[in-house]
All heavy atoms as an XYZ file, in Angstrom:
927
protein
N       0.822     -1.200      0.000
C       0.000      0.000      0.000
C       0.858      1.252      0.000
O       0.471      2.260     -0.550
C      -0.935     -0.055      1.211
C      -1.884      1.091      1.288
S      -3.016      1.058     -0.096
C      -4.097      2.331      0.369
N       2.019      1.212      0.589
C       2.855      2.408      0.664
C       3.254      2.899     -0.723
O       3.350      4.114     -0.938
C       4.091      2.129      1.503
N       3.458      1.990     -1.658
C       3.848      2.430     -2.998
C       2.701      3.155     -3.691
O       2.921      4.146     -4.379
C       4.338      1.254     -3.866
O       3.339      0.235     -3.910
C       5.637      0.676     -3.339
N       1.460      2.684     -3.485
C       0.312      3.372     -4.076
C       0.154      4.762     -3.474
O      -0.180      5.717     -4.163
C      -0.986      2.571     -3.880
C      -1.123      1.409     -4.833
C      -0.604      0.102     -4.238
O      -0.028      0.121     -3.133
O      -0.764     -0.928     -4.897
N       0.406      4.876     -2.179
C       0.316      6.180     -1.513
C       1.355      7.132     -2.085
O       1.060      8.294     -2.362
C       0.504      6.022      0.008
O      -0.507      5.139      0.492
C       0.413      7.359      0.718
N       2.565      6.646     -2.266
C       3.629      7.486     -2.830
C       3.224      7.989     -4.210
O       3.382      9.157     -4.540
C       4.932      6.712     -2.889
C       6.143      7.511     -3.280
C       6.191      8.727     -3.906
C       7.503      7.152     -3.066
N       7.489      9.120     -4.110
C       8.311      8.180     -3.604
C       8.118      6.035     -2.494
C       9.698      8.129     -3.576
C       9.493      5.998     -2.473
C      10.277      7.041     -2.996
N       2.698      7.100     -5.021
C       2.286      7.489     -6.372
C       1.158      8.531     -6.310
O       1.209      9.554     -6.988
C       1.834      6.257     -7.183
C       3.014      5.312     -7.412
C       1.235      6.681     -8.521
C       2.619      3.922     -7.871
N       0.164      8.261     -5.473
C      -0.994      9.165     -5.398
C      -0.629     10.533     -4.839
O      -1.214     11.538     -5.218
C      -2.092      8.528     -4.554
N       0.347     10.585     -3.941
C       0.722     11.858     -3.318
C       1.986     12.458     -3.918
O       2.468     13.484     -3.446
C       0.895     11.669     -1.812
C      -0.359     11.232     -1.066
C      -0.063     11.004      0.404
C      -1.476     12.237     -1.255
N       2.488     11.832     -4.958
C       3.730     12.292     -5.569
C       3.720     13.736     -5.996
O       4.731     14.429     -5.922
N       2.569     14.212     -6.403
C       2.480     15.587     -6.892
C       2.667     16.616     -5.787
O       2.975     17.774     -6.065
C       1.150     15.815     -7.611
C      -0.041     15.874     -6.691
C      -0.619     17.100     -6.353
C      -0.575     14.727     -6.143
C      -1.697     17.164     -5.496
C      -1.655     14.783     -5.294
C      -2.202     15.995     -4.965
O      -3.266     16.047     -4.105
N       2.455     16.229     -4.520
C       2.643     17.189     -3.427
C       3.825     16.842     -2.535
O       4.138     17.584     -1.616
C       1.369     17.319     -2.551
C       1.018     15.988     -1.920
C       0.233     17.914     -3.340
C      -0.073     16.087     -0.867
N       4.470     15.717     -2.794
C       5.548     15.279     -1.902
C       6.940     15.384     -2.501
O       7.910     14.992     -1.863
C       5.290     13.839     -1.459
O       5.314     12.979     -2.583
N       7.032     15.908     -3.692
C       8.324     15.985     -4.403
C       9.423     16.589     -3.535
O      10.550     16.111     -3.525
C       8.150     16.807     -5.683
C       9.414     16.971     -6.495
C       9.620     15.838     -7.470
O       8.638     15.260     -7.924
O      10.786     15.564     -7.778
N       9.099     17.640     -2.799
C      10.119     18.335     -2.010
C      10.666     17.482     -0.869
O      11.715     17.793     -0.319
C       9.587     19.676     -1.474
C       8.502     19.559     -0.418
C       7.096     19.490     -0.988
O       6.895     19.106     -2.121
N       6.119     19.864     -0.188
N       9.971     16.391     -0.521
C      10.423     15.535      0.569
C      11.242     14.339      0.086
O      11.807     13.617      0.893
C       9.224     15.027      1.377
C       8.388     16.139      1.933
C       7.091     16.335      1.482
C       8.894     17.003      2.896
C       6.312     17.365      1.991
C       8.122     18.037      3.404
C       6.829     18.222      2.950
N      11.268     14.108     -1.206
C      11.975     12.955     -1.757
C      13.446     13.306     -1.941
O      13.787     14.286     -2.594
C      11.350     12.509     -3.103
C      12.127     11.343     -3.690
C       9.892     12.142     -2.897
N      14.284     12.472     -1.349
C      15.729     12.673     -1.422
C      16.348     11.569     -2.272
O      15.730     10.519     -2.497
C      16.304     12.679     -0.014
C      15.753     13.826      0.823
C      16.303     13.848      2.238
O      17.259     13.113      2.545
O      15.758     14.625      3.050
N      17.563     11.790     -2.748
C      18.206     10.786     -3.607
C      18.240      9.382     -3.000
O      18.065      8.394     -3.720
C      19.614     11.342     -3.805
C      19.436     12.826     -3.697
C      18.376     13.009     -2.640
N      18.428      9.270     -1.704
C      18.478      7.926     -1.110
C      17.121      7.222     -1.164
O      17.062      5.997     -1.172
C      19.050      7.952      0.318
C      18.166      8.582      1.347
N      18.163      9.927      1.601
C      17.259      8.024      2.181
C      17.295     10.188      2.564
N      16.730      9.058      2.927
N      16.033      7.968     -1.232
C      14.716      7.350     -1.395
C      14.603      6.718     -2.782
O      14.114      5.592     -2.928
C      13.592      8.378     -1.218
C      13.531      8.984      0.140
N      13.486     10.341      0.333
C      13.526      8.426      1.375
C      13.432     10.595      1.621
N      13.463      9.449      2.283
N      15.043      7.451     -3.779
C      15.015      6.934     -5.153
C      15.945      5.734     -5.281
O      15.598      4.731     -5.916
C      15.398      8.043     -6.167
C      14.414      9.218     -6.072
C      15.474      7.497     -7.579
C      12.970      8.860     -6.312
N      17.112      5.815     -4.654
C      18.046      4.683     -4.662
C      17.407      3.438     -4.047
O      17.592      2.329     -4.553
C      19.335      5.027     -3.915
C      20.174      6.065     -4.646
O      19.967      6.267     -5.860
O      21.042      6.684     -3.991
N      16.637      3.624     -2.980
C      15.976      2.486     -2.328
C      14.946      1.850     -3.255
O      14.803      0.618     -3.288
C      15.321      2.936     -1.025
N      14.241      2.659     -4.031
C      13.266      2.116     -4.981
C      13.997      1.345     -6.081
O      13.560      0.256     -6.478
C      12.376      3.229     -5.583
C      11.453      2.673     -6.663
C      11.561      3.905     -4.492
N      15.118      1.869     -6.546
C      15.905      1.150     -7.563
C      16.412     -0.184     -7.033
O      16.382     -1.194     -7.747
C      17.079      2.016     -8.028
C      16.723      3.147     -8.990
C      17.873      4.135     -9.108
C      16.336      2.589    -10.351
N      16.854     -0.208     -5.788
C      17.315     -1.464     -5.178
C      16.150     -2.448     -5.097
O      16.304     -3.632     -5.417
C      17.936     -1.205     -3.785
C      18.128     -2.503     -3.016
C      19.257     -0.473     -3.927
N      14.994     -1.970     -4.672
C      13.823     -2.854     -4.581
C      13.408     -3.372     -5.959
O      13.017     -4.530     -6.100
C      12.665     -2.109     -3.924
N      13.520     -2.540     -6.971
C      13.162     -2.940     -8.332
C      14.083     -4.020     -8.874
O      13.635     -4.955     -9.532
C      13.182     -1.713     -9.261
C      12.891     -1.953    -10.737
C      11.475     -2.480    -10.940
C      13.094     -0.660    -11.525
N      15.374     -3.904     -8.573
C      16.354     -4.824     -9.155
C      16.863     -5.888     -8.198
O      17.622     -6.768     -8.605
C      17.551     -4.024     -9.699
C      17.156     -3.089    -10.784
N      17.325     -1.739    -10.703
C      16.552     -3.318    -11.977
C      16.873     -1.160    -11.798
N      16.390     -2.098    -12.588
N      16.461     -5.810     -6.938
C      16.993     -6.731     -5.931
C      16.309     -8.080     -5.905
O      15.409     -8.379     -6.690
N      16.779     -8.886     -4.970
C      16.198    -10.210     -4.718
C      15.498    -10.167     -3.375
O      16.016     -9.550     -2.446
C      17.297    -11.280     -4.716
C      17.958    -11.512     -6.060
C      17.038    -12.128     -7.093
O      16.073    -12.823     -6.701
O      17.251    -11.912     -8.287
N      14.371    -10.786     -3.249
C      13.626    -11.453     -4.311
C      13.054    -10.428     -5.295
O      12.838     -9.274     -4.933
C      12.504    -12.170     -3.567
C      12.298    -11.382     -2.326
C      13.636    -10.806     -1.975
N      12.852    -10.859     -6.508
C      12.294     -9.980     -7.538
C      10.906     -9.514     -7.100
O      10.146    -10.283     -6.512
C      12.185    -10.708     -8.884
C      13.523    -11.091     -9.473
C      14.262     -9.862     -9.918
C      15.569    -10.238    -10.587
N      16.485     -9.129    -10.645
N      10.571     -8.273     -7.376
C       9.246     -7.787     -6.981
C       8.133     -8.442     -7.793
O       8.345     -8.850     -8.936
C       9.318     -6.284     -7.272
C      10.378     -6.139     -8.304
C      11.363     -7.244     -8.055
N       6.972     -8.512     -7.191
C       5.794     -9.003     -7.916
C       5.487     -8.014     -9.040
O       5.934     -6.854     -8.988
C       4.579     -9.086     -6.975
O       4.265     -7.762     -6.522
C       4.845    -10.008     -5.795
N       4.731     -8.413    -10.037
C       4.389     -7.467    -11.115
C       3.723     -6.186    -10.599
O       3.999     -5.098    -11.093
C       3.446     -8.275    -12.009
C       3.883     -9.684    -11.817
C       4.263     -9.777    -10.360
N       2.856     -6.310     -9.594
C       2.189     -5.120     -9.052
C       3.215     -4.169     -8.444
O       3.175     -2.963     -8.686
C       1.154     -5.508     -7.983
C       0.419     -4.296     -7.408
C      -0.485     -4.661     -6.249
N       0.204     -5.079     -5.056
C       0.798     -4.258     -4.179
N       0.819     -2.975     -4.385
N       1.374     -4.741     -3.108
N       4.156     -4.699     -7.669
C       5.180     -3.838     -7.082
C       6.104     -3.266     -8.150
O       6.478     -2.094     -8.087
C       5.982     -4.595     -6.036
C       5.305     -4.751     -4.682
C       6.133     -5.638     -3.761
C       5.069     -3.398     -4.043
N       6.443     -4.077     -9.135
C       7.301     -3.577    -10.206
C       6.629     -2.416    -10.924
O       7.256     -1.390    -11.196
C       7.649     -4.692    -11.199
C       8.640     -4.248    -12.264
C       9.163     -5.399    -13.093
C      10.211     -4.888    -14.062
N      10.886     -5.969    -14.777
N       5.338     -2.557    -11.198
C       4.571     -1.471    -11.826
C       4.644     -0.219    -10.960
O       4.925      0.879    -11.450
C       3.121     -1.892    -12.021
C       2.191     -0.756    -12.432
C       0.723     -1.120    -12.323
C       0.256     -1.582    -10.975
N      -0.054     -0.541     -9.992
N       4.438     -0.382     -9.674
C       4.471      0.769     -8.772
C       5.858      1.399     -8.704
O       5.991      2.624     -8.693
C       4.001      0.371     -7.378
C       2.526      0.062     -7.344
O       1.795      0.350     -8.286
N       2.077     -0.539     -6.267
N       6.888      0.573     -8.664
C       8.260      1.104     -8.644
C       8.548      1.906     -9.910
O       9.145      2.979     -9.860
C       9.295     -0.014     -8.493
C       9.228     -0.773     -7.184
C       9.671     -2.082     -7.111
C       8.721     -0.193     -6.025
C       9.627     -2.790     -5.919
C       8.672     -0.895     -4.832
C       9.130     -2.197     -4.792
O       9.088     -2.897     -3.602
N       8.102      1.377    -11.051
C       8.297      2.100    -12.312
C       7.605      3.460    -12.263
O       8.181      4.477    -12.675
C       7.756      1.290    -13.488
C       8.482     -0.004    -13.831
C       7.719     -0.764    -14.912
C       9.906      0.255    -14.249
N       6.382      3.485    -11.766
C       5.635      4.738    -11.702
C       6.276      5.724    -10.729
O       6.350      6.924    -11.014
C       4.177      4.470    -11.335
C       3.371      3.705    -12.386
C       2.007      3.306    -11.833
C       3.239      4.497    -13.664
N       6.738      5.225     -9.594
C       7.419      6.101     -8.627
C       8.660      6.711     -9.260
O       8.883      7.922     -9.184
C       7.785      5.322     -7.345
C       6.521      5.016     -6.537
C       8.794      6.100     -6.500
C       6.731      4.018     -5.418
N       9.461      5.879     -9.883
C      10.681      6.390    -10.530
C      10.319      7.372    -11.639
O      10.998      8.381    -11.826
C      11.526      5.234    -11.054
C      12.107      4.341     -9.951
C      12.692      3.069    -10.552
C      13.132      5.083     -9.119
N       9.241      7.085    -12.346
C       8.806      7.971    -13.418
C       8.351      9.336    -12.932
O       8.447     10.321    -13.665
N       7.872      9.398    -11.709
C       7.495     10.691    -11.136
C       8.708     11.591    -10.945
O       8.588     12.808    -10.925
C       6.823     10.495     -9.771
C       5.402      9.970     -9.771
C       4.979      9.608     -8.354
C       4.452     10.980    -10.370
N       9.881     10.984    -10.821
C      11.081     11.734    -10.475
C      12.086     11.851    -11.610
O      12.705     12.893    -11.765
C      11.728     11.122     -9.229
C      10.778     11.129     -8.076
N      10.500     12.263     -7.358
C       9.983     10.169     -7.571
C       9.595     11.991     -6.438
N       9.266     10.719     -6.550
N      12.247     10.798    -12.397
C      13.195     10.846    -13.514
C      12.934      9.668    -14.449
O      13.341      8.543    -14.152
C      14.629     10.803    -12.991
C      15.664     10.945    -14.097
O      15.293     11.023    -15.288
O      16.868     10.976    -13.767
N      12.277      9.932    -15.545
C      11.907      8.857    -16.470
C      13.118      8.138    -17.051
O      13.019      6.984    -17.461
C      11.026      9.396    -17.590
O      11.735     10.324    -18.380
N      14.255      8.792    -17.073
C      15.454      8.169    -17.644
C      15.967      7.007    -16.802
O      16.702      6.154    -17.293
C      16.563      9.215    -17.826
C      16.219     10.289    -18.843
C      15.883      9.701    -20.205
O      16.663      8.962    -20.783
N      14.697     10.027    -20.709
N      15.558      6.953    -15.535
C      16.007      5.875    -14.651
C      15.536      4.500    -15.118
O      16.169      3.500    -14.812
C      15.521      6.117    -13.214
C      16.156      7.281    -12.480
C      15.435      7.531    -11.167
C      17.642      7.020    -12.240
N      14.446      4.465    -15.857
C      13.918      3.164    -16.290
C      13.881      3.028    -17.809
O      13.258      2.126    -18.344
C      12.524      2.896    -15.684
C      11.484      3.927    -16.128
C      12.575      2.842    -14.182
C      10.606      3.412    -17.183
N      14.576      3.914    -18.474
C      14.563      3.921    -19.942
C      14.907      2.559    -20.531
O      14.280      2.098    -21.480
C      15.531      4.978    -20.457
C      15.522      5.137    -21.954
C      16.442      6.234    -22.392
C      16.409      6.377    -23.898
N      17.314      7.417    -24.359
N      15.896      1.882    -19.968
C      16.343      0.593    -20.496
C      15.885     -0.590    -19.654
O      16.442     -1.682    -19.761
C      17.869      0.591    -20.620
C      18.341      1.630    -21.611
O      17.769      1.775    -22.692
N      19.356      2.387    -21.234
N      14.882     -0.368    -18.835
C      14.366     -1.434    -17.974
C      13.677     -2.505    -18.820
O      12.791     -2.192    -19.614
C      13.363     -0.844    -16.976
C      12.865     -1.807    -15.952
C      13.929     -2.228    -14.966
O      14.839     -1.429    -14.667
O      13.855     -3.375    -14.505
N      14.081     -3.783    -18.661
C      13.391     -4.839    -19.421
C      11.973     -5.029    -18.891
O      11.753     -5.108    -17.687
C      14.252     -6.079    -19.172
C      15.032     -5.782    -17.935
C      15.158     -4.299    -17.830
N      11.027     -5.068    -19.802
C       9.609     -5.174    -19.441
C       8.989     -6.341    -20.192
O       9.219     -6.515    -21.385
C       8.858     -3.871    -19.814
C       9.398     -2.693    -19.040
C       7.356     -4.015    -19.608
C       9.193     -2.757    -17.558
N       8.182     -7.104    -19.480
C       7.401     -8.157    -20.107
C       6.236     -7.478    -20.831
O       5.268     -7.059    -20.201
C       6.891     -9.139    -19.044
C       5.955    -10.184    -19.625
O       5.719    -10.228    -20.832
N       5.426    -11.026    -18.763
N       6.329     -7.366    -22.128
C       5.301     -6.663    -22.893
C       3.994     -7.450    -22.961
O       2.984     -6.920    -23.410
C       5.793     -6.337    -24.321
O       6.184     -7.545    -24.965
C       6.948     -5.357    -24.278
N       4.020     -8.701    -22.499
C       2.787     -9.485    -22.428
C       1.962     -9.116    -21.193
O       0.800     -9.477    -21.094
C       3.103    -10.989    -22.401
C       3.840    -11.474    -23.627
C       3.051    -11.210    -24.908
O       1.876    -11.545    -24.992
N       3.695    -10.610    -25.892
N       2.587     -8.415    -20.254
C       1.889     -7.949    -19.057
C       1.405     -6.529    -19.333
O       2.177     -5.580    -19.321
C       2.828     -7.982    -17.846
C       2.122     -7.621    -16.549
O       1.298     -6.676    -16.556
O       2.407     -8.268    -15.532
N       0.118     -6.407    -19.590
C      -0.463     -5.134    -20.011
C      -0.160     -4.012    -19.029
O       0.224     -2.908    -19.429
C      -1.975     -5.304    -20.200
C      -2.688     -4.015    -20.489
C      -2.636     -3.450    -21.760
C      -3.403     -3.346    -19.500
C      -3.272     -2.255    -22.036
C      -4.045     -2.153    -19.772
C      -3.978     -1.611    -21.034
O      -4.611     -0.433    -21.305
N      -0.339     -4.256    -17.733
C      -0.136     -3.191    -16.749
C       1.322     -2.740    -16.689
O       1.606     -1.542    -16.618
C      -0.612     -3.632    -15.364
C      -2.128     -3.716    -15.202
C      -2.488     -4.211    -13.811
C      -2.779     -2.371    -15.466
N       2.243     -3.689    -16.719
C       3.660     -3.318    -16.716
C       4.032     -2.544    -17.973
O       4.725     -1.528    -17.906
C       4.545     -4.563    -16.615
C       4.771     -5.121    -15.229
C       5.594     -6.408    -15.309
C       5.454     -4.114    -14.347
N       3.555     -3.017    -19.093
C       3.861     -2.362    -20.358
C       3.290     -0.944    -20.384
O       3.971      0.004    -20.785
C       3.309     -3.201    -21.515
C       3.858     -2.773    -22.862
O       5.059     -2.442    -22.950
O       3.079     -2.769    -23.842
N       2.058     -0.774    -19.941
C       1.442      0.549    -19.917
C       2.127      1.475    -18.917
O       2.318      2.663    -19.185
C      -0.055      0.447    -19.617
C      -0.864     -0.035    -20.797
C      -0.741      0.895    -22.002
O      -0.989      2.104    -21.875
O      -0.391      0.401    -23.088
N       2.492      0.946    -17.753
C       3.206      1.760    -16.761
C       4.535      2.228    -17.342
O       4.907      3.403    -17.211
C       3.435      0.962    -15.481
N       5.243      1.331    -17.997
C       6.522      1.666    -18.622
C       6.329      2.762    -19.667
O       7.086      3.743    -19.718
C       7.125      0.402    -19.234
C       8.520      0.558    -19.708
N       8.841      0.552    -21.036
C       9.688      0.718    -19.031
C      10.152      0.711    -21.173
N      10.678      0.815    -19.965
N       5.285      2.622    -20.495
C       5.009      3.629    -21.524
C       4.656      4.981    -20.914
O       5.099      6.022    -21.406
C       3.881      3.161    -22.449
C       4.310      2.003    -23.327
O       5.501      1.808    -23.583
N       3.354      1.222    -23.767
N       3.849      4.980    -19.846
C       3.507      6.232    -19.170
C       4.755      6.946    -18.674
O       4.883      8.162    -18.798
C       2.579      5.976    -17.981
C       1.108      5.805    -18.271
C       0.371      5.355    -17.018
C       0.504      7.099    -18.788
N       5.672      6.177    -18.118
C       6.906      6.769    -17.603
C       7.738      7.345    -18.738
O       8.214      8.485    -18.660
C       7.717      5.732    -16.793
C       9.096      6.267    -16.456
C       6.967      5.354    -15.517
N       7.903      6.585    -19.793
C       8.717      7.062    -20.915
C       8.105      8.285    -21.590
O       8.817      9.139    -22.104
C       8.946      5.939    -21.925
C       9.788      4.772    -21.410
C       9.938      3.712    -22.498
C      11.146      5.231    -20.911
N       6.783      8.376    -21.553
C       6.100      9.543    -22.119
C       6.007     10.682    -21.109
O       5.431     11.731    -21.412
C       4.683      9.144    -22.559
C       4.665      8.162    -23.705
C       3.289      7.535    -23.912
O       2.328      7.924    -23.221
O       3.191      6.638    -24.761
N       6.550     10.453    -19.916
C       6.494     11.419    -18.812
C       5.056     11.830    -18.535
O       4.726     12.999    -18.377
C       7.394     12.616    -19.090
C       8.849     12.209    -19.215
C       9.802     13.363    -19.452
O       9.374     14.534    -19.455
O      10.995     13.080    -19.617
N       4.177     10.824    -18.475
C       2.742     11.061    -18.302
C       2.170     10.388    -17.062
O       0.975     10.100    -17.020
C       1.993     10.534    -19.532
O       2.445     11.157    -20.696
N       2.992     10.112    -16.061
C       2.499      9.435    -14.861
C       1.354     10.232    -14.235
O       0.376      9.667    -13.765
C       3.633      9.189    -13.844
C       3.098      8.592    -12.554
C       4.695      8.274    -14.450
N       1.438     11.534    -14.262
C       0.387     12.378    -13.706
C      -0.960     12.186    -14.377
O      -2.006     12.464    -13.777
N      -0.956     11.676    -15.602
C      -2.214     11.432    -16.309
C      -3.076     10.391    -15.593
O      -4.290     10.364    -15.779
C      -1.967     10.968    -17.740
C      -1.455     12.075    -18.636
O      -1.414     13.240    -18.179
O      -1.092     11.776    -19.786
N      -2.455      9.548    -14.790
C      -3.219      8.550    -14.046
C      -4.266      9.199    -13.157
O      -5.287      8.602    -12.836
C      -2.291      7.699    -13.174
C      -1.395      6.710    -13.894
C      -0.408      6.102    -12.912
C      -2.226      5.627    -14.559
N      -4.010     10.429    -12.746
C      -4.890     11.098    -11.793
C      -5.698     12.227    -12.423
O      -6.340     12.991    -11.719
C      -4.063     11.628    -10.623
C      -3.292     10.526     -9.963
C      -1.946     10.359    -10.224
C      -3.928      9.635     -9.120
C      -1.235      9.326     -9.637
C      -3.238      8.601     -8.538
C      -1.890      8.438     -8.792
N      -5.680     12.314    -13.725
C      -6.396     13.410    -14.381
C      -7.806     13.028    -14.814
O      -8.513     13.840    -15.372
C      -5.596     13.920    -15.584
O      -5.477     12.908    -16.553
N      -8.200     11.795    -14.548
C      -9.531     11.350    -14.919
C     -10.292     10.897    -13.686
O      -9.723     10.293    -12.787
C      -9.458     10.175    -15.911
C      -8.711     10.524    -17.166
C      -7.399     10.133    -17.351
C      -9.323     11.278    -18.148
C      -6.694     10.481    -18.491
C      -8.629     11.626    -19.306
C      -7.326     11.220    -19.461
O      -6.646     11.572    -20.590
N     -11.568     11.167    -13.671
C     -12.410     10.736    -12.572
C     -12.766      9.270    -12.781
O     -13.074      8.851    -13.902
C     -13.668     11.594    -12.563
C     -14.415     11.537    -11.269
C     -15.563     12.517    -11.288
O     -16.568     12.231    -11.916
N     -15.401     13.641    -10.640
N     -12.736      8.502    -11.702
C     -13.118      7.102    -11.813
C     -14.628      7.000    -12.001
O     -15.375      7.873    -11.559
C     -12.672      6.333    -10.579
C     -11.168      6.178    -10.533
C     -10.720      5.189     -9.493
O     -11.469      4.916     -8.543
O      -9.602      4.705     -9.636
N     -15.082      5.925    -12.635
C     -16.520      5.764    -12.861
C     -17.305      5.779    -11.549
O     -16.819      5.326    -10.510
C     -16.619      4.397    -13.539
C     -15.264      4.160    -14.121
C     -14.304      4.848    -13.203
N     -18.523      6.274    -11.609
C     -19.362      6.417    -10.425
C     -19.525      5.095     -9.682
O     -19.484      5.064     -8.455
C     -20.725      6.976    -10.811
C     -21.620      7.207     -9.610
C     -22.927      7.873     -9.992
O     -23.102      8.298    -11.121
N     -23.828      7.961     -9.051
N     -19.703      3.989    -10.390
C     -19.901      2.699     -9.739
C     -18.696      2.332     -8.863
O     -18.843      1.791     -7.779
C     -20.218      1.585    -10.772
C     -20.587      0.280    -10.084
C     -19.047      1.363    -11.718
C     -21.973      0.255     -9.531
N     -17.494      2.660     -9.333
C     -16.281      2.389     -8.552
C     -16.243      3.294     -7.328
O     -15.966      2.845     -6.215
C     -15.013      2.604     -9.416
C     -15.019      1.662    -10.618
C     -13.756      2.448     -8.579
C     -14.934      0.200    -10.273
N     -16.545      4.561     -7.523
C     -16.538      5.505     -6.400
C     -17.538      5.083     -5.334
O     -17.231      5.094     -4.145
C     -16.839      6.922     -6.891
C     -15.769      7.485     -7.792
C     -15.959      8.968     -8.067
N     -17.316      9.381     -8.322
C     -17.806      9.685     -9.520
N     -17.033      9.604    -10.589
N     -19.049     10.083     -9.666
N     -18.732      4.716     -5.744
C     -19.769      4.353     -4.788
C     -19.452      3.066     -4.045
O     -19.731      2.938     -2.862
C     -21.113      4.217     -5.497
C     -21.678      5.536     -5.960
C     -22.929      5.363     -6.797
O     -23.323      4.210     -7.111
O     -23.534      6.396     -7.151
N     -18.879      2.112     -4.730
C     -18.653      0.804     -4.122
C     -17.388      0.752     -3.265
O     -17.365      0.068     -2.254
C     -18.578     -0.252     -5.219
C     -18.505     -1.661     -4.683
C     -18.720     -2.689     -5.750
C     -18.686     -4.073     -5.129
N     -19.080     -5.106     -6.025
N     -16.326      1.490     -3.663
C     -15.035      1.296     -3.015
C     -14.520      2.478     -2.208
O     -13.631      2.313     -1.399
C     -13.981      0.909     -4.055
C     -14.298     -0.414     -4.700
C     -14.784     -0.475     -5.996
C     -14.152     -1.599     -3.998
C     -15.094     -1.685     -6.588
C     -14.460     -2.817     -4.577
C     -14.927     -2.848     -5.873
O     -15.245     -4.047     -6.442
N     -15.025      3.673     -2.410
C     -14.485      4.826     -1.695
C     -15.181      5.003     -0.364
O     -16.388      4.856     -0.249
C     -14.635      6.100     -2.520
C     -13.706      6.176     -3.707
C     -13.801      7.226     -4.594
C     -12.755      5.204     -3.946
C     -12.967      7.311     -5.698
C     -11.926      5.289     -5.047
C     -12.037      6.334     -5.913
O     -11.212      6.418     -6.992
N     -14.411      5.371      0.641
C     -14.947      5.543      1.986
C     -15.649      6.876      2.164
O     -16.373      7.064      3.131
C     -13.813      5.452      3.002
O     -12.954      6.573      2.860
N     -15.397      7.812      1.283
C     -15.989      9.131      1.430
C     -14.996     10.153      1.945
O     -15.243     11.342      1.908
N     -13.859      9.701      2.429
C     -12.842     10.631      2.907
C     -12.174     11.295      1.716
O     -11.905     10.664      0.713
C     -11.807      9.903      3.750
C     -12.389      9.338      5.019
C     -11.337      8.600      5.816
C     -11.987      7.998      7.044
N     -11.054      7.215      7.825
N     -11.912     12.579      1.862
C     -11.208     13.293      0.813
C     -12.089     13.721     -0.343
O     -11.611     14.155     -1.365
N     -13.408     13.599     -0.185
C     -14.319     13.993     -1.244
C     -14.799     15.414     -0.987
O     -14.830     15.879      0.134
C     -15.528     13.079     -1.282
C     -15.185     11.632     -1.481
C     -16.393     10.744     -1.220
O     -17.464     11.238     -0.915
N     -16.203      9.460     -1.321
N     -15.172     16.074     -2.032
C     -15.747     17.398     -1.930
C     -17.196     17.291     -2.347
O     -17.495     16.819     -3.444
C     -15.008     18.382     -2.845
C     -13.575     18.556     -2.472
C     -12.577     17.853     -3.131
C     -13.213     19.408     -1.440
C     -11.253     18.010     -2.790
C     -11.890     19.568     -1.094
C     -10.908     18.880     -1.756
N     -18.096     17.696     -1.475
C     -19.514     17.624     -1.804
C     -19.977     18.937     -2.406
O     -19.708     20.007     -1.875
C     -20.330     17.283     -0.568
C     -20.032     15.883     -0.069
C     -20.950     15.440      1.049
O     -22.054     16.005      1.171
O     -20.558     14.539      1.787
N     -20.628     18.840     -3.532
C     -21.178     20.006     -4.211
C     -22.652     19.716     -4.438
O     -23.000     18.892     -5.280
C     -20.460     20.270     -5.555
C     -18.979     20.501     -5.307
C     -21.109     21.429     -6.286
C     -18.168     20.609     -6.577
N     -23.505     20.370     -3.649
C     -24.928     20.093     -3.753
C     -25.193     18.647     -3.391
O     -24.714     18.159     -2.377
N     -25.957     17.953     -4.224
C     -26.248     16.542     -3.985
C     -25.213     15.624     -4.612
O     -25.256     14.421     -4.425
C     -27.632     16.187     -4.544
C     -28.738     16.888     -3.786
O     -28.565     17.136     -2.580
O     -29.762     17.180     -4.413
N     -24.291     16.183     -5.389
C     -23.282     15.382     -6.060
C     -21.999     15.342     -5.254
O     -21.713     16.243     -4.483
C     -22.948     15.969     -7.433
C     -23.996     15.743     -8.470
C     -23.516     16.204     -9.825
O     -22.335     15.994    -10.148
O     -24.329     16.803    -10.534
N     -21.252     14.290     -5.444
C     -19.934     14.202     -4.834
C     -18.920     14.377     -5.947
O     -18.958     13.688     -6.959
C     -19.718     12.837     -4.129
C     -18.315     12.734     -3.609
C     -20.724     12.681     -3.013
N     -18.041     15.325     -5.764
C     -17.021     15.610     -6.772
C     -15.673     15.200     -6.225
O     -15.248     15.678     -5.188
C     -17.029     17.103     -7.104
C     -16.088     17.437     -8.243
O     -15.901     16.566     -9.113
O     -15.572     18.541     -8.255
N     -14.998     14.279     -6.899
C     -13.685     13.821     -6.459
C     -12.636     14.726     -7.062
O     -12.676     15.016     -8.260
C     -13.454     12.364     -6.883
C     -14.350     11.442     -6.106
C     -15.655     11.209     -6.496
C     -13.892     10.863     -4.938
C     -16.482     10.403     -5.765
C     -14.714     10.046     -4.193
C     -16.007      9.813     -4.612
O     -16.826      9.020     -3.873
N     -11.685     15.178     -6.249
C     -10.670     16.104     -6.774
C      -9.811     15.446     -7.833
O      -9.506     14.271     -7.767
C      -9.839     16.461     -5.539
C     -10.076     15.364     -4.565
C     -11.441     14.814     -4.864
N      -9.450     16.209     -8.830
C      -8.548     15.755     -9.875
C      -7.149     16.141     -9.449
O      -6.868     17.306     -9.178
C      -8.898     16.378    -11.238
C      -7.883     15.984    -12.281
C     -10.298     15.965    -11.651
N      -6.270     15.155     -9.338
C      -4.891     15.417     -8.910
C      -4.031     15.680    -10.115
O      -4.107     15.015    -11.121
C      -4.369     14.206     -8.152
C      -5.229     13.736     -6.979
C      -4.639     12.499     -6.363
C      -5.380     14.839     -5.955
N      -3.184     16.663    -10.007
C      -2.289     16.991    -11.118
C      -0.865     17.073    -10.609
O      -0.557     17.394     -9.567
C      -2.663     18.330    -11.720
C      -4.099     18.257    -12.180
C      -4.321     19.054    -13.409
N      -5.757     19.070    -13.584
C      -6.376     18.590    -14.605
N      -5.732     18.073    -15.563
N      -7.672     18.627    -14.711
């Protein structure tokens, strides 16, 4: 969960990230045991928030859609695009706790992160 939090808050936490934090993500990405595909995807996105060149030559299983797309987002320097779209209402209603929402009239408006 910590990697998802880092990705989601990356736009406001940049000033707190130091080189040794990025080094730790690189070690986790390339170390043993190898990360699961979900963690590898998250590591790629975290690194992409800070320097897309860090993963430019990273070998990716192109048969894994999520890894391939995460890699492409990083290379296109578009990681922030993950947060520029509102999730479908059914997802918001079923999975969101309601924290961090802004209520406007009878509608709930989820903030767009940039």
